[in-house]
Backbone bond lengths (Angstrom), bond angles and torsions (degrees), N, CA, C in turn:
res aa  C-N    CA-C-N  psi(-1)  N-CA   C-N-CA  omega(-1)  CA-C   N-CA-C  phi
1 X - - - 1.462 - - 1.516 111.07 -
2 X 1.312 116.49 132.16 1.442 121.66 -179.16 1.511 110.55 -71.54
3 X 1.341 117.40 130.03 1.423 121.77 -172.33 1.561 112.31 -97.74
4 X 1.307 116.05 -35.70 1.467 121.79 -176.69 1.512 109.77 -98.88
5 X 1.343 116.35 137.48 1.485 120.40 -179.97 1.509 111.77 -59.91
6 X 1.330 116.61 -27.49 1.440 120.33 179.71 1.533 111.84 -67.79
7 X 1.315 116.19 -27.80 1.478 118.61 176.01 1.520 110.46 -63.93
8 X 1.321 116.97 -38.20 1.442 120.42 178.08 1.518 109.30 -67.81
9 X 1.304 117.43 -41.85 1.464 120.65 178.02 1.532 112.28 -58.92
10 X 1.318 114.70 -46.14 1.473 120.03 179.46 1.529 109.15 -61.39
11 X 1.309 116.12 -45.41 1.484 119.50 -179.03 1.537 111.72 -60.26
12 X 1.337 114.67 -47.95 1.475 119.78 -175.69 1.537 111.17 -70.22
13 X 1.344 117.96 -44.14 1.432 119.85 179.05 1.522 113.25 -63.30
14 X 1.309 114.70 -36.69 1.481 119.81 174.45 1.509 111.51 -63.06
15 X 1.354 114.87 -40.63 1.472 119.71 178.50 1.518 110.24 -64.25
16 X 1.372 118.64 -43.83 1.431 121.93 -179.41 1.527 111.28 -64.25
17 X 1.335 115.28 -38.67 1.450 119.10 179.82 1.561 109.37 -65.45
18 X 1.320 116.75 -42.42 1.443 120.34 176.91 1.522 112.55 -62.91
19 X 1.310 117.05 -41.62 1.483 121.52 177.28 1.491 111.04 -61.49
20 X 1.326 116.78 -42.81 1.435 120.37 179.71 1.491 113.79 -61.50
21 X 1.351 114.41 -41.36 1.440 119.51 -178.95 1.529 113.33 -70.82
22 X 1.328 115.81 -40.75 1.455 119.05 -171.83 1.533 114.63 -96.42
23 X 1.353 118.05 -20.21 1.454 119.54 -178.02 1.543 112.58 -116.05
24 X 1.311 118.42 -17.39 1.450 120.71 179.10 1.526 112.43 -109.23
25 X 1.310 115.72 1.45 1.470 120.03 177.86 1.510 113.84 58.79
26 X 1.363 116.69 40.38 1.417 120.02 175.89 1.531 110.09 -69.10
27 X 1.288 116.11 136.93 1.466 120.58 178.44 1.525 110.75 -92.82
28 X 1.340 113.53 64.29 1.472 120.43 179.33 1.540 109.96 -92.68
29 X 1.314 115.84 131.28 1.440 119.95 177.41 1.543 109.46 -83.11
30 X 1.303 118.09 130.86 1.498 120.66 178.36 1.531 110.01 -54.79
31 X 1.334 116.76 -34.92 1.468 121.00 -178.75 1.524 110.28 -59.81
32 X 1.363 116.66 -41.68 1.437 121.92 -177.11 1.525 110.80 -64.91
33 X 1.349 115.28 -43.51 1.469 120.25 177.93 1.549 109.76 -63.63
34 X 1.317 115.61 -44.76 1.468 120.56 -178.78 1.515 111.74 -62.03
35 X 1.318 116.95 -38.19 1.455 123.20 178.05 1.545 109.32 -65.11
36 X 1.318 116.16 -44.66 1.484 119.60 179.35 1.539 111.45 -58.61
37 X 1.321 115.75 -46.17 1.475 120.07 -179.58 1.526 111.61 -68.98
38 X 1.305 117.93 -48.84 1.481 121.44 -177.50 1.506 110.78 -63.01
39 X 1.327 118.43 -43.93 1.470 120.85 -178.81 1.501 110.97 -66.31
40 X 1.327 118.20 -45.07 1.463 122.45 -179.38 1.526 111.14 -58.87
41 X 1.350 114.78 -47.50 1.469 118.07 -177.74 1.529 111.71 -68.12
42 X 1.315 117.36 -39.29 1.434 122.03 -179.83 1.524 112.90 -65.44
43 X 1.338 116.63 -47.99 1.464 120.64 178.72 1.524 110.92 -64.20
44 X 1.310 116.34 -42.16 1.480 120.27 177.29 1.518 111.98 -57.85
45 X 1.346 116.18 -44.73 1.446 120.70 -178.27 1.513 111.67 -66.40
46 X 1.328 116.49 -44.76 1.474 120.18 -179.29 1.533 112.49 -65.52
47 X 1.351 116.17 -42.61 1.440 121.00 -179.58 1.537 109.31 -67.06
48 X 1.332 117.58 -39.55 1.488 120.57 -179.77 1.524 108.58 -65.74
49 X 1.334 118.06 -41.76 1.447 121.04 178.30 1.509 112.70 -61.70
50 X 1.341 116.60 -37.81 1.468 120.42 179.12 1.534 110.65 -65.45
51 X 1.344 115.48 -46.08 1.454 120.64 -179.61 1.556 109.04 -64.00
52 X 1.283 116.81 -40.54 1.475 120.41 -177.04 1.552 110.02 -66.82
53 X 1.304 117.54 -43.01 1.498 119.18 -175.51 1.520 112.54 -80.54
54 X 1.348 116.57 -37.14 1.492 118.13 -175.77 1.507 114.63 -91.95
55 X 1.293 116.71 -31.25 1.467 119.56 -170.13 1.522 112.66 -112.86
56 X 1.337 118.36 -44.24 1.453 122.85 -177.36 1.521 113.28 -126.05
57 X 1.357 116.26 58.51 1.510 117.40 -175.71 1.532 113.62 -64.54
58 X 1.325 116.72 -22.16 1.493 118.58 -178.36 1.512 113.35 -84.64
59 X 1.337 116.76 -14.84 1.441 121.82 -176.78 1.514 110.91 -79.84
60 X 1.336 117.98 155.89 1.429 121.55 175.10 1.528 110.20 -68.48
61 X 1.334 116.23 145.18 1.473 118.80 -174.33 1.519 110.00 -88.61
62 X 1.334 116.44 122.14 1.436 122.71 176.36 1.506 108.78 -135.43
63 X 1.352 118.87 103.99 1.457 120.67 -176.05 1.512 115.22 -74.21
64 X 1.343 117.44 -7.83 1.451 122.02 176.40 1.527 112.35 54.47
65 X 1.350 115.06 47.51 1.452 119.78 -177.24 1.561 112.44 -69.30
66 X 1.309 116.03 -23.37 1.469 117.57 177.15 1.556 109.86 -60.73
67 X 1.308 115.17 -44.87 1.471 120.35 -177.99 1.532 110.70 -63.50
68 X 1.337 115.68 -39.00 1.453 120.18 178.17 1.538 111.04 -65.17
69 X 1.351 117.24 -38.49 1.445 119.69 178.58 1.514 111.80 -68.45
70 X 1.357 117.40 -35.45 1.480 119.18 173.93 1.492 110.92 -61.44
71 X 1.346 116.99 -42.79 1.494 120.12 177.80 1.514 111.11 -59.90
72 X 1.357 116.55 -43.06 1.464 121.15 -179.69 1.528 110.55 -62.55
73 X 1.299 118.26 -44.20 1.469 123.13 179.05 1.535 110.21 -63.21
74 X 1.353 116.00 -41.86 1.455 119.17 179.28 1.511 110.89 -63.69
75 X 1.314 118.77 -41.75 1.447 120.79 175.15 1.518 113.46 -62.29
76 X 1.312 115.68 -41.21 1.495 121.27 179.37 1.511 111.41 -64.39
77 X 1.330 116.62 -35.17 1.467 121.34 -179.52 1.516 112.36 -72.78
78 X 1.310 117.42 -36.52 1.455 121.42 -166.94 1.536 115.04 -109.43
79 X 1.304 116.85 -35.16 1.476 121.07 -174.94 1.502 111.03 -91.36
80 X 1.330 116.70 136.74 1.450 123.22 176.51 1.515 109.35 -120.47
81 X 1.308 116.71 136.46 1.442 122.77 177.76 1.529 110.34 -157.58
82 X 1.298 115.24 154.07 1.467 118.30 -179.71 1.534 112.94 -96.76
83 X 1.308 116.86 -3.62 1.443 119.14 -176.87 1.542 110.02 -128.24
84 X 1.333 116.48 136.26 1.466 120.34 -178.83 1.538 111.40 -65.60
85 X 1.317 116.85 -27.30 1.481 118.67 -179.11 1.531 111.51 -65.10
86 X 1.311 115.54 -34.32 1.486 118.80 179.14 1.518 109.27 -68.71
87 X 1.331 118.47 -41.58 1.479 119.09 178.44 1.529 110.07 -67.18
88 X 1.349 117.74 -36.00 1.464 120.96 177.40 1.512 109.73 -62.63
89 X 1.326 117.85 -42.65 1.465 121.29 178.22 1.528 110.32 -62.83
90 X 1.319 117.57 -43.82 1.461 121.38 -178.17 1.541 110.26 -62.69
91 X 1.313 116.44 -42.93 1.475 120.69 -179.90 1.497 111.14 -67.77
92 X 1.318 117.16 -40.91 1.477 121.15 179.89 1.512 109.94 -62.20
93 X 1.333 117.69 -50.44 1.463 121.10 -178.22 1.510 111.28 -66.44
94 X 1.317 116.69 -35.74 1.456 119.20 178.87 1.517 111.94 -62.03
95 X 1.309 118.63 -47.46 1.475 121.70 179.73 1.508 111.36 -69.19
96 X 1.322 118.43 -43.65 1.459 121.04 -178.21 1.520 111.97 -64.06
97 X 1.358 118.06 -28.01 1.417 120.70 178.84 1.519 113.07 -60.27
98 X 1.343 115.43 -30.64 1.459 119.02 178.00 1.493 113.46 -68.32
99 X 1.322 116.57 -30.65 1.472 121.57 -175.92 1.533 112.53 -92.17
100 X 1.331 117.61 -26.53 1.437 120.16 -174.69 1.523 113.63 -99.70
101 X 1.332 115.83 -44.75 1.486 120.66 -175.99 1.522 108.19 -91.72
102 X 1.340 115.74 84.01 1.452 122.81 -174.69 1.518 109.86 -135.22
103 X 1.328 114.79 145.05 1.460 121.45 172.63 1.533 107.37 -134.72
104 X 1.332 116.18 129.91 1.467 119.35 -176.34 1.491 112.60 55.76
105 X 1.319 116.77 41.62 1.496 122.56 177.78 1.509 113.35 64.83
106 X 1.329 118.30 24.51 1.470 122.35 -178.89 1.525 109.61 -135.35
107 X 1.356 115.28 131.48 1.461 119.41 174.25 1.493 108.61 -82.98
108 X 1.289 117.33 143.93 1.508 121.22 -175.20 1.532 113.38 -116.41
109 X 1.325 117.83 -5.03 1.479 119.04 172.46 1.534 107.30 -98.49
110 X 1.318 115.11 138.47 1.466 119.73 167.03 1.515 109.26 -66.73
111 X 1.325 118.61 121.11 1.512 119.87 -172.58 1.538 114.99 -54.89
112 X 1.321 117.36 -48.94 1.455 119.76 -179.42 1.506 111.75 -62.42
113 X 1.337 116.15 -41.78 1.448 121.22 178.28 1.522 111.28 -61.82
114 X 1.333 115.70 -44.20 1.466 121.54 178.34 1.529 109.92 -58.16
115 X 1.340 116.55 -49.79 1.452 120.43 -178.53 1.528 112.34 -60.75
116 X 1.318 116.96 -41.98 1.440 121.34 179.29 1.524 111.58 -61.29
117 X 1.338 116.83 -50.50 1.462 120.83 -177.15 1.547 109.83 -65.78
118 X 1.312 117.12 -36.25 1.471 121.42 -179.20 1.510 110.97 -59.84
119 X 1.328 117.00 -48.90 1.479 118.10 -178.51 1.530 111.76 -74.89
120 X 1.305 118.00 -27.94 1.469 119.64 173.23 1.519 110.91 -61.88
121 X 1.319 115.96 -38.46 1.441 121.42 -177.71 1.555 112.49 -78.73
122 X 1.342 117.27 -37.35 1.464 118.80 -168.60 1.492 114.20 -109.58
123 X 1.322 119.66 -0.16 1.471 119.43 176.02 1.519 108.63 -130.36
124 X 1.339 113.90 168.06 1.465 120.97 177.76 1.491 111.59 -108.17
125 X 1.333 116.13 13.01 1.444 119.55 -169.48 1.562 110.41 -129.36
126 X 1.300 116.53 36.00 1.490 119.80 -179.00 1.491 108.42 -142.12
127 X 1.342 116.04 142.46 1.453 121.75 176.36 1.508 109.52 -155.27
128 X 1.335 115.72 160.26 1.461 122.89 175.03 1.498 108.26 -116.47
129 X 1.317 118.03 138.69 1.443 123.01 -179.37 1.515 109.34 -112.41
130 X 1.352 119.05 91.09 1.443 120.78 -178.88 1.521 115.25 -62.20
131 X 1.326 116.27 -26.06 1.479 119.64 -176.84 1.539 114.02 -96.12
132 X 1.359 115.63 18.87 1.462 117.06 -172.88 1.544 112.71 -68.66
133 X 1.349 117.29 -20.88 1.456 117.68 177.22 1.541 112.72 -93.04
134 X 1.344 117.16 -4.09 1.441 118.91 -176.24 1.527 109.79 65.82
135 X 1.327 117.35 -152.91 1.464 120.03 170.83 1.526 106.67 -84.00
136 X 1.326 113.82 118.52 1.461 119.83 -161.42 1.572 115.18 -63.49
137 X 1.332 117.59 -30.73 1.474 118.33 -178.68 1.508 112.66 53.75
138 X 1.341 117.46 -122.88 1.460 120.67 -177.33 1.519 111.90 -69.19
139 X 1.366 114.67 -21.66 1.485 116.96 174.41 1.507 110.01 -59.22
140 X 1.336 116.13 -39.21 1.469 121.66 -179.74 1.549 111.34 -56.42
141 X 1.299 115.35 -45.20 1.482 118.88 179.49 1.527 110.29 -63.18
142 X 1.342 115.60 -38.76 1.453 118.74 178.90 1.537 111.02 -65.77
143 X 1.342 115.42 -43.14 1.467 119.31 179.54 1.507 111.63 -61.63
144 X 1.320 116.11 -44.49 1.478 121.34 -175.62 1.537 108.04 -69.17
145 X 1.344 117.28 -41.57 1.488 119.22 179.94 1.533 110.61 -65.24
146 X 1.314 117.61 -45.54 1.474 120.11 -179.17 1.514 110.30 -68.44
147 X 1.331 115.95 -42.33 1.492 118.92 179.24 1.503 110.36 -63.70
148 X 1.322 117.50 -38.59 1.462 121.18 178.60 1.490 113.46 -59.67
149 X 1.339 116.93 -38.65 1.440 121.47 -179.29 1.560 109.14 -65.41
150 X 1.343 115.85 -45.83 1.471 119.01 -179.88 1.524 110.75 -66.17
151 X 1.319 117.06 -43.78 1.458 119.34 -177.40 1.515 112.94 -65.10
152 X 1.342 115.37 -33.53 1.421 118.58 176.74 1.544 111.15 -62.92
153 X 1.313 114.91 -39.59 1.454 119.43 -178.33 1.539 113.75 -72.52
154 X 1.361 116.71 -33.75 1.463 120.89 -177.66 1.537 110.46 -94.78
155 X 1.355 118.44 -13.89 1.459 119.60 177.32 1.523 114.83 71.33
156 X 1.338 116.66 32.63 1.473 119.47 179.75 1.513 112.45 -119.95
157 X 1.326 118.92 28.44 1.417 122.15 -179.23 1.531 111.94 -64.17
158 X 1.368 116.84 -27.86 1.432 120.05 -178.95 1.535 113.57 -60.61
159 X 1.358 115.68 -34.10 1.463 118.59 179.45 1.515 112.38 -63.96
160 X 1.329 115.26 -45.22 1.460 119.47 178.98 1.491 111.81 -66.46
161 X 1.371 117.29 -41.98 1.444 121.08 -179.58 1.544 111.94 -61.25
162 X 1.308 115.10 -44.28 1.475 118.87 -178.98 1.550 111.09 -67.35
163 X 1.320 115.26 -43.55 1.446 119.38 -179.20 1.539 111.63 -60.60
164 X 1.330 116.14 -52.07 1.452 120.15 -176.73 1.560 111.44 -68.46
165 X 1.316 117.63 -35.50 1.441 120.55 179.99 1.555 109.28 -67.09
166 X 1.291 117.13 -45.56 1.484 120.63 179.47 1.531 109.73 -64.83
167 X 1.327 117.48 -44.75 1.440 121.11 179.31 1.498 112.97 -59.86
168 X 1.352 116.50 -42.38 1.449 122.23 178.56 1.529 111.07 -66.13
169 X 1.324 117.57 -43.50 1.448 121.44 179.22 1.512 111.97 -62.65
170 X 1.311 117.95 -44.88 1.489 120.90 177.86 1.512 110.24 -62.50
171 X 1.339 117.57 -42.17 1.428 120.45 179.89 1.550 111.93 -65.51
172 X 1.315 115.45 -39.60 1.499 119.24 178.67 1.526 110.17 -64.80
173 X 1.327 119.13 -42.81 1.452 122.14 179.57 1.517 110.13 -63.20
174 X 1.319 118.71 -43.71 1.470 122.26 176.12 1.505 112.20 -61.60
175 X 1.330 116.92 -42.03 1.451 119.96 178.16 1.514 111.56 -59.38
176 X 1.348 116.15 -46.67 1.465 121.26 -179.99 1.522 110.69 -62.66
177 X 1.327 115.87 -42.12 1.471 121.13 -179.18 1.537 112.79 -61.45
178 X 1.322 113.72 -41.64 1.488 119.48 -176.24 1.544 112.41 -90.93
179 X 1.341 116.23 -8.44 1.476 119.64 179.39 1.505 113.06 70.98
180 X 1.325 116.41 31.46 1.462 120.93 -177.73 1.506 108.72 -84.33
181 X 1.369 113.73 161.17 1.477 119.53 171.99 1.489 109.64 -68.95
182 X 1.348 115.07 150.24 1.485 119.49 176.35 1.479 114.24 -67.31
183 X 1.335 116.07 -12.54 1.454 120.04 176.79 1.549 109.92 -61.70
184 X 1.312 117.95 -30.97 1.458 121.87 -179.24 1.548 108.96 -62.35
185 X 1.328 114.48 -48.66 1.478 118.74 -178.13 1.546 110.08 -67.49
186 X 1.295 117.29 -40.92 1.455 122.15 178.58 1.492 110.97 -59.58
187 X 1.361 117.22 -42.23 1.436 121.26 179.63 1.543 109.86 -63.29
188 X 1.335 118.64 -40.57 1.458 120.84 179.11 1.513 110.94 -64.29
189 X 1.289 116.34 -42.42 1.498 121.23 -174.78 1.533 111.40 -74.14
190 X 1.328 117.11 -20.31 1.499 120.79 -178.54 1.546 111.25 -91.72
191 X 1.307 117.11 17.55 1.446 120.17 177.87 1.521 111.22 -77.24
192 X 1.330 116.39 123.86 1.445 119.05 179.65 1.515 112.91 -63.88
193 X 1.297 118.06 -34.23 1.462 121.45 178.43 1.524 111.07 -65.86
194 X 1.349 115.72 -36.53 1.502 119.28 179.08 1.559 109.00 -65.46
195 X 1.319 115.65 -45.01 1.488 118.00 179.63 1.514 112.58 -64.85
196 X 1.317 117.66 -43.94 1.461 120.23 178.76 1.523 109.17 -62.75
197 X 1.299 118.91 -40.94 1.443 122.33 177.89 1.509 112.49 -60.57
198 X 1.357 114.50 -50.08 1.474 120.53 -176.16 1.534 112.84 -67.80
199 X 1.339 116.62 -33.34 1.445 121.11 -174.80 1.552 114.28 -89.32
200 X 1.344 115.96 -30.14 1.455 118.16 -172.78 1.516 115.57 -121.73
201 X 1.324 117.65 -33.09 1.503 118.82 -178.91 1.530 112.31 -91.23
202 X 1.298 115.69 -44.33 1.468 120.30 -176.22 1.527 111.71 -67.66
203 X 1.303 117.56 -21.82 1.449 121.92 -171.42 1.520 113.84 -103.05
204 X 1.346 119.28 15.24 1.430 121.51 -179.89 1.535 107.97 -57.83
205 X 1.341 118.66 111.28 1.474 119.59 -172.24 1.488 116.48 -69.57
206 X 1.345 116.81 -13.25 1.447 119.69 -178.48 1.506 112.63 -89.72
207 X 1.344 119.44 -12.28 1.440 120.53 -177.80 1.525 115.00 -121.30
208 X 1.329 116.98 -7.40 1.459 120.02 179.15 1.545 110.59 -97.63
209 X 1.343 119.69 169.38 1.494 120.40 -179.97 1.532 112.10 -54.69
210 X 1.334 113.93 144.64 1.473 119.77 -179.19 1.488 113.70 -75.84
211 X 1.344 116.84 -39.81 1.479 122.00 -176.27 1.529 111.43 -84.06
212 X 1.338 116.30 145.58 1.469 119.78 178.13 1.504 112.78 -58.42
213 X 1.304 118.73 -40.20 1.432 122.88 178.68 1.525 110.61 -58.97
214 X 1.320 114.55 -44.40 1.472 119.86 178.51 1.545 110.63 -64.03
215 X 1.277 115.78 -38.97 1.487 118.67 -179.54 1.551 112.80 -68.86
216 X 1.325 114.78 -31.02 1.496 118.84 176.28 1.574 108.39 -65.92
217 X 1.314 115.76 -49.42 1.472 119.87 178.47 1.525 110.02 -59.80
218 X 1.320 114.98 -43.61 1.474 122.93 179.15 1.516 111.63 -57.99
219 X 1.329 117.76 -49.48 1.447 121.62 -179.92 1.511 112.28 -62.76
220 X 1.349 117.99 -43.41 1.428 121.84 178.98 1.554 112.25 -62.57
221 X 1.322 115.93 -43.98 1.462 123.62 -179.49 1.534 111.37 -60.47
222 X 1.320 115.51 -48.70 1.450 119.80 -179.40 1.528 111.42 -65.48
223 X 1.314 115.73 -38.31 1.461 121.25 177.16 1.517 110.26 -62.71
224 X 1.335 117.22 -46.42 1.472 120.28 -179.78 1.547 111.52 -61.83
225 X 1.309 116.56 -46.66 1.478 119.04 -179.80 1.510 111.30 -65.01
226 X 1.330 116.53 -40.44 1.457 119.80 176.64 1.555 111.20 -59.73
227 X 1.313 116.10 -44.36 1.478 120.12 -179.66 1.545 110.30 -62.89
228 X 1.325 116.77 -44.73 1.456 119.17 179.99 1.529 112.14 -63.77
229 X 1.268 117.74 -46.60 1.463 121.58 -179.11 1.525 111.40 -64.32
230 X 1.309 117.34 -37.97 1.429 121.88 -177.28 1.541 112.66 -77.85
231 X 1.324 115.39 -41.59 1.460 120.49 -173.35 1.519 114.32 -84.01
232 X 1.326 116.09 -34.00 1.453 119.75 -172.50 1.536 113.14 -110.98
233 X 1.293 117.40 -16.81 1.464 121.32 179.48 1.532 113.30 -121.07
234 X 1.326 115.26 1.90 1.469 122.98 176.30 1.557 113.05 53.12
235 X 1.346 114.82 39.71 1.459 118.67 176.53 1.533 108.23 -88.71
236 X 1.316 115.13 109.06 1.458 119.94 -176.08 1.529 113.16 -66.72
237 X 1.328 115.00 -26.38 1.475 118.80 -178.93 1.554 110.89 -104.62
238 X 1.342 113.53 37.11 1.481 119.34 -174.71 1.517 114.11 -58.99
239 X 1.339 117.21 -37.21 1.458 117.80 -177.48 1.558 112.55 -59.65
240 X 1.310 115.67 -36.90 1.478 120.12 -176.90 1.545 108.86 -75.50
241 X 1.294 118.60 -39.81 1.460 122.20 179.43 1.555 108.69 -67.48
242 X 1.301 117.00 -41.02 1.473 121.05 -179.39 1.551 110.16 -61.32
243 X 1.290 116.17 -47.29 1.476 121.00 -178.56 1.538 109.07 -62.82
244 X 1.299 117.48 -41.60 1.454 120.72 178.91 1.512 111.86 -64.51
245 X 1.322 115.75 -48.75 1.485 120.28 -176.19 1.530 112.77 -63.23
246 X 1.347 116.76 -36.17 1.435 120.32 -174.45 1.562 113.14 -96.99
247 X 1.318 118.41 1.79 1.455 121.85 178.53 1.518 112.81 -51.05
248 X 1.377 119.15 -45.40 1.460 118.41 179.96 1.574 114.65 -61.40
249 X 1.308 116.12 -16.71 1.467 120.39 178.75 1.496 110.10 -61.61
250 X 1.295 118.92 -25.87 1.490 123.42 177.34 1.534 109.88 -55.40
251 X 1.296 118.19 -40.53 1.494 123.02 -177.91 1.516 109.14 -61.19
252 X 1.320 117.32 -46.51 1.461 122.35 -179.34 1.517 110.92 -65.70
253 X 1.309 117.25 -44.36 1.460 122.22 -177.67 1.518 113.07 -67.55
254 X 1.325 115.50 -37.18 1.470 119.58 173.73 1.523 112.44 -64.90
255 X 1.353 116.30 -33.36 1.436 118.25 178.12 1.534 111.25 -75.27
256 X 1.339 116.29 -29.99 1.477 117.99 -179.93 1.519 112.02 -78.32
257 X 1.323 118.98 -38.56 1.471 122.39 179.45 1.507 108.50 -123.43
258 X 1.320 116.32 108.50 1.452 123.02 -179.98 1.538 110.47 -80.40
259 X 1.309 115.21 136.44 1.485 120.22 -179.40 1.519 108.61 -158.14
260 X 1.331 116.56 157.24 1.484 119.87 176.22 1.534 111.35 -58.10
261 X 1.289 116.15 143.13 1.464 121.32 178.73 1.518 111.09 -83.90
262 X 1.318 115.58 138.84 1.441 120.40 179.72 1.531 112.64 -68.01
263 X 1.336 115.73 143.89 1.471 120.19 176.16 1.523 106.59 -134.36
264 X 1.342 116.34 130.93 1.453 121.33 -175.82 1.508 114.53 -58.34
265 X 1.297 115.53 -33.19 1.483 118.11 -175.71 1.513 114.30 -74.97
266 X 1.344 116.29 2.89 1.453 120.46 178.04 1.467 114.60 95.60
267 X 1.358 116.93 -4.41 1.442 121.43 175.98 1.499 110.59 -91.55
268 X 1.330 117.79 162.27 1.442 120.35 178.62 1.523 109.04 -108.80
269 X 1.346 115.32 130.44 1.436 119.51 176.45 1.543 107.98 -96.67
270 X 1.314 118.90 121.19 1.440 121.29 -176.77 1.548 109.76 -94.68
271 X 1.317 115.91 78.49 1.461 120.96 175.27 1.510 108.00 -104.58
272 X 1.285 116.49 111.79 1.493 120.38 -177.30 1.537 109.68 -111.47
């Protein structure tokens, strides 16, 4: 029986990656996936060793390689590039963001999201394909079922529920206002990338607000910005830009609503 919620995430993300390769005809190079995994694990190990030896020599050493593997799988699922160096850069920046961009001993950027946006901004060889799953169909049931198992274990289902509810409501209002067919909204909601984002990336318990009230505000804010970028600026990757832009909001929300900090091992860290 899997004990750590990250084990479930690794299992499900690996399954989704395999499904994408073998059933959606993704043209993913094994080298690119290998680079994402190897780079993420290596950078995580080296950075953890540095922290352990220079800053916390008395603490027990835990390199948190599970978290690095989750980041690598997320990059492999969402980021596309033709050169392994671009994926290596994305993985390196993703992992380092956890160690460098911290406030009150907590990182506030989702690592995979940070890596994706970084290479989109600074290279000419990276892109995200939101429509790579097409209309998800039975994939959607698999995503929701797998995501539900993980969210139940980490207790962050409220974030996904608020985000998707707000996004659906805004889309429904716009549909009514413009007199569009409901097929338009259904098509948007059946995006595999949207479901993967809402279930696995948006709910990273180590980088989102600790308190439920903060997570509700967080989910609504990201949904609103996603809707605006997508509907009025035609940004197809709006969900990723919205999460990146509003990541610092976590700092303010944690200051407004104090709550125990999540710990993967099942313990609660009381950092107020």
